N, C-alpha and C positions, 0 to 999 in steps of 0.2 A: 864506861857498859851502860849506865842508863840514858848516855845519849843516843849509841847505837839503837837502843830500843825504843826511844821516841820517834827516832827518825824511819825506824823500820813501820812504826806504828803510823807516823804522817804518810809513809809512801803507800802503805796498804789502803787506809783511808781515799788518799789521791787517786789510787787506782779504781778502788769502788766506785767513788764520783764520777770518774770518765768513762767508765763502763756503763753507770746508770744514765748519765746523759747520751752515751750514743744507743743503746736501748731505747732510750725516749725517742730520740731523733729517728730511729728506724721504725719504731712505731708511726710516728706523726708520719714517715713517707710513705708506709704501708696503707696507713689510712687517708692519705691523699691520694695515692694511686688507685685505692679501693673505691673513692668517692669519685675518682676520674672515670673508672671504668665502669662504674654505675651510672653515672650521669652520661655515659657515650652509649651505652646500653639502652638506656631511657631513650636518649636520642634517636639509635638505630630503630628502636621499637616504633618511637613516632613516626619516622621516617617510612619505615617498612608498613606501617599503618597506611599512612597517606598514600604511598605508592601502590599498596595494594587495593584501596579504595578507586585511586584514579585508574588503575589496570581496571578492576570491574566495571567501572561505570563506562570506560572505553570500549570493554570488550561487550557491553551491554549492547552499548549505542552501536558497535561493528555488527555485532551477530543478529542485532535487531533490524541493521541495512541488509545484510549477506545471506544470514542464515537464521530466517524468523522463527520462533517457538511453535508448537505444532497447534497452540491456540492461534495465533495470529495468522498461520498458513492458512488455516482452516476459514477463518473468516474473508480470508482473501478470495479463495478458491469459492466461497458461497457465494460472495459478491458477484465474482465474474461468472457463475454459473447463473445467476438472476439477472444478469446485466447482460444479454446476449448482444452484441453489437454496438455495446453503449447505452443501449434502452433497457433501462431499469423496472421490471414489473412491481418489486416487492420492497419496499422500503419500510424502516423501522420508525421512522418520523415523521410520515407522511400526515399531513395537517387535513384529516378528512372531516371533521367538525366545521373546522374554520370556514374550508373551502366550501362547505355546504351553506353554510351563512351567507357567505361572499354572494354565492349563487342566486340565494332566496332574495336577496336585497336588489340584486340586478336583472330584473326578469329581461332585458335585451340581450344580457348574454348568453340566459337560457335558450332564447331562441336558436342560437347557432348550431346546439346538438340535435336540433330536429332533424330526423330522417339520416344522421351521421353513421349508424350502426347497420342502418339498412342499405346505405349506398355502397356498403364494403360487398365485393364479388365474391360469390360462393365460389372456392376452388375446385368445389367436390361437381358443381355444376356445369359437367365438361358435354359434350355431343359424343355420345356412346359410338358413330359411327366413325368420327374423326380420329384417324390414327396419327397421334403426335409423339414424338420422342426427342429431347432436346441432345446435343451433342455433350452437354455437362450434365454430371448427376447433381440433383438440387434437392433441397428439403423446403418446402413451402410453409412458410410462418406468418401468423397473425397476432400481432403483438398490440400491447395496451399500456404503455411506458408512463409511468409517474415520476420518473425522472431521467434526465438525459442532460447532455453538453450541449449548447446551441454553437452555432458558426464561431464564434467567439472564445467557447472554450469554457462557457460558463454554466455551471449547474444549475438547472432549471426545474421547478416544480410543475411537472404537466397537469391538468385536471383530466382526471380518468379513473371515475367513480360512480356506482349506482348507474343512473340512467344517462349520465354525462361521460358518452364515451368516446374515445379518439383513436381508432384503429390504425395501424401501419400493417399491410401486407407485402411480404416480398418472398423472393427465392434467393435461398442460401446456398452457394456453392458448396457440393459437399467437399471438395478440396479446391481452396483458392491457390493457383499457381499449379496445379494439377493439368496432366495431360487430357484432352479432349477422348471422345471415343470415335472409333473408326479412324485412327490415324495412319492407320495401315496401309489405308486405301489414298491417303493424302501422295501428292509427289515429293522425291526426297529431299527437296530443297524448303518444304514449308514445316514449320513448328508450329503447332496448335495446343495451346493451353486455355485452360478455363478461369477467369476473371471477375470478381464480384464487383458490380457496379452500384453505384449510390446516386442517388438525388437529394433535392431538398425538400423537405415537407416543413410547412408552417402550421403548429399548432397552437391551440389555447392553454396560454401558462397562468399558475397564480403567483403575482408580484404583490403582496401583502393586498392592501386594499385600494391600488393602486387601477384605477378601471381604463387608464389611456395606455396603459402598455399590458395588454392582454394577449398578445401573440408574437411569437418569437420563430425563428427558424432553425432548422435540425438537418442534421446530415444522417441521411436513415438509407439503409440497403434497398436496392430495388430490384436486382435481377442478377443470373449470372451468364455469362457470355463467353463463346468459344471465340476466342483472339488468334488471328492466323499471321504469321510472321514468314515471309520469305527470305531465305539464308542465300549468300553469292559465296560459289566455291571457287 
């Protein structure tokens, strides 16, 4: 009888030991899986953060090129409005004091400006008895640019301040490529369109203190003409 009791107790102890080990193994497995899940989640979060950062940077770059923000857009419009035909009359970084000192130190260059302003024709001084009308709608403009691109597409600082003025007068087409006036009186095989014409104007520029390169050539508008093209039917 004692033997059966001892064997029964031994069996129960063995079962308890087995169950204890199984529970410990299961707990460690759960802990391991939880640790893996936590590490995976952490890695996923880091990856998502990196992806989000990349997408954000990529989106900002893309939006900056294709869809500029209102501030950038307004700056571009402002520059376009103040630089008609690429001739900028208003700039924030124009070195006025430096140019003033430069001209004061080179009297020969100052002589160039004598009479330049007075040499500009008065566009309002027309013969009142001369009836003139162009075939294209034009706007007469006179500008004094401070910056522009030369023939090599390089931005140059043009001397235009105080008594040192270099004016450019031109006729700007109302609609470049538009139809000329009175085309209803033209033959049917003729197409008449308005076209903006340009010429080259040499202006004094500021190239640091280099007195050997004080002039540069610029492409500027000149007039608007009606171009006739004959079509063959």
